[in-house]
N, C-alpha and C positions, 0 to 999 in steps of 0.2 A: 503494499499498499505505499502511496505517495505521502510524503511529509505534508503537513497543514501548510509549509512555506512554498513549497512546490506547487500546491494546490493555489494557495495566492497568486502566486507569479501567474499560473494559468488564468486566473479571473481576471487580472490586471490586463491580461494580453487580448482577452475577449474581444472581438471586433463587433461594434455595437451593429453596423450594416448587414454583417452575418446572421446576427441574432434576428435582426430586423425581417431580413429574409425569412427564416424558419417561420417566426412567429405569422408573417404575413401567408406563407404556403400552408400553415394549418389552418389560420384564420379564427378570430375571436370577434363575438360583440357581446356586451354584459347586457342579461335581459334581466337583470334585477328580479332573480327568482329568489336570491337570499340564501341559496344553499351553501354557499361557503362561510355563511356567518352564523349558520345556526348548528346548533348539536346534531351529533348523529343519532342513532337509534338508541345507545347506551351513554355514549361519552360525551363530555360537553364538549362544546366549542375550544379548538385549544389553537391560537395563533399565535406563535411566539415574537417576542419583540425585545430591542435591545434597551440598554437603561437610559439612552438619551431621549428615545421613542418616546419611554413612559414620561419621563419629564416634559416634552414637546405637548403630549395630551393632556399633561396636568396644567401646562400655560394656557392653553386652548380652552380648554373646560373649568379651569377652578377646582379641580377635584384633589382629593388626597391620594397618594399613591397606591395605597389598596381599593381605590375605587376605581383605578385604570388597569392594574395590573395586578397577578395573582402567580405566586410558585407553579410552574409544571410540575403535573402529579409524578412524573419519570424520575424512579429512585425511591419516590417516598413509599413509607409504610404505612397501615392502618394500625394506629395506635387506640389506647382506652380513650382518648379523648378528643381522637381524629389524627388526621396526618401528621407524621413526624419523620423526620430524618432530613438527609441532603439532596439538593436538586441542582440543577446546573442552567435553568432557563426561566424567564418570565414570561407569560403568555396574557395574552390581554383580558380583563377579570368577564366572568359571564354574569347572567341573569338567573332569577329560580328557574327558568325553564332551561338552562345550559346555552342558551344562544349568547354571543357577544355582547356585553353590555350597551355597545354603541350603536347597536343594528334596532331598527324598528320598521313593522310591517303596517300597510294601509290598504285594506282591498287586495289583497294579494301582492302586491309592490313593495319590495324591499329598499331601504335606502341607508346609508351611513352617515350616520350623524357628525360625525369627526371628519368625512371625506377628504377636505383638503389637508389633514391632519393625518392621515390613515398611514400607520406602519408600511414599510417595503413589501413584507410578504402580503399585505393586502392591496397592494397596489400592481403587484406585479400577477397576482391568480389569475387564471389557474397555471401560469408558467413555473417553472424553474430549472437551474442550470445544472445538469449533469457533471458535478464536481464533488469529488471525497471532501468531508466537512461543510457541507451545505446543507440545509435543510429542505426538505422535500413538503410542498401543502398537502393538507387532507384528502384522500381520494386516490384512485388508483393511476399511475401513469396509461394513459391512453394512445401515445406517440410518441415518437422521438425523431427531431431532425437534427442531425449533428448534436450540439452542445444544449440543446432546447427540450425539455421534456412539457408533454401536455398532462395536466391531469382532469379528474372527471369532473366536465361542467357542461351545461346545457348551453352553453353561448358559443361553443367549439365549431369550427366549421363555416361560420359565417363570415362574410367578407369585411376586412379591417383596412382602414385607409393607409396610405403608405407613413403619413405623418403620425398616426397614433401607435404603428406598431414599431416606429423608430424611438418614439418616447417610452413606450413600454420596455422595447430592448435595451435603453439606457438605464432604466429602474431596476431592470434584471440583472445588469451587470454591476450596477453599484450595491444591489442587495448581495450577489456572491462574495462581493469583496468583503463588505461588513460581515456578513456572516463568518466569513474565515478569519477575519481580523477579531470578532469577536470570541471566537472559538481558541484562538491563539493566545487571545488576553485570557481568557479563564483559564487555560494550563499553565499558563505563566505566574498567574496569581494565585492559583489555588494552593490551599494549605487545609489539611484534613481538621475538621472542626470537632469536637465531643459533643454532639447534642444532648440537651437536656430531655427526660419524657415530655413528649407532646410539643417538642421544639421543633421547627422548620427552619432550615439555612437556605438560602440560595446564592450559589457561586457565581458572578458573574466577572467582566473584565475588570471590575473596578474593586474585587475582593469578597468577601462572605458578608451576606446580608439577612437582616431578620426579613420576615413578610412585608414589612409597611415600607421597605426601603433603607432603612436605616442602616450602617457600617456594624456587623457583629464584632 
């Protein structure tokens, strides 16, 4: 397996025009169905976010950290008083139904209430870049063209204007770079923490934190 640094170099060398070609060949138009913002049959919606994206959403909404993001459940165990242990990413907070807290639906049509400030993983769905160390969106990959993977979405296969494809491609490259930089930062900043019963610690590129975003 290539190192994260090697994959980061590959991400930085990605050609936006080539990514746009792939996106254009697959085709995409958002239908506002909300499937990418809502929970699955059992699991809550999980969209990973960077620490600075959480702060950007805080600034845009005047929310507390915990209103914006939650620890991802991966790596946590269920203790007597709820989840406990260590995890390595933040995810957008969800509502009581497991849907993204920033999603709302009217007469079957969904909208993101923070669309202009939405994280990169949301701005690039249903696409991802096939590089080691990058995350894949929810859903199964349904196509692959070069480095671009397309995941299950009813908007795939629809015509996309070249300008929109290039904008999406630029965001996709930025996301791949940011994910790898974050992964390297997490690796370099990681120090095992002995958690107390019922305690959750999130390790991100800025070090270990409590669920409310404060340093541990």
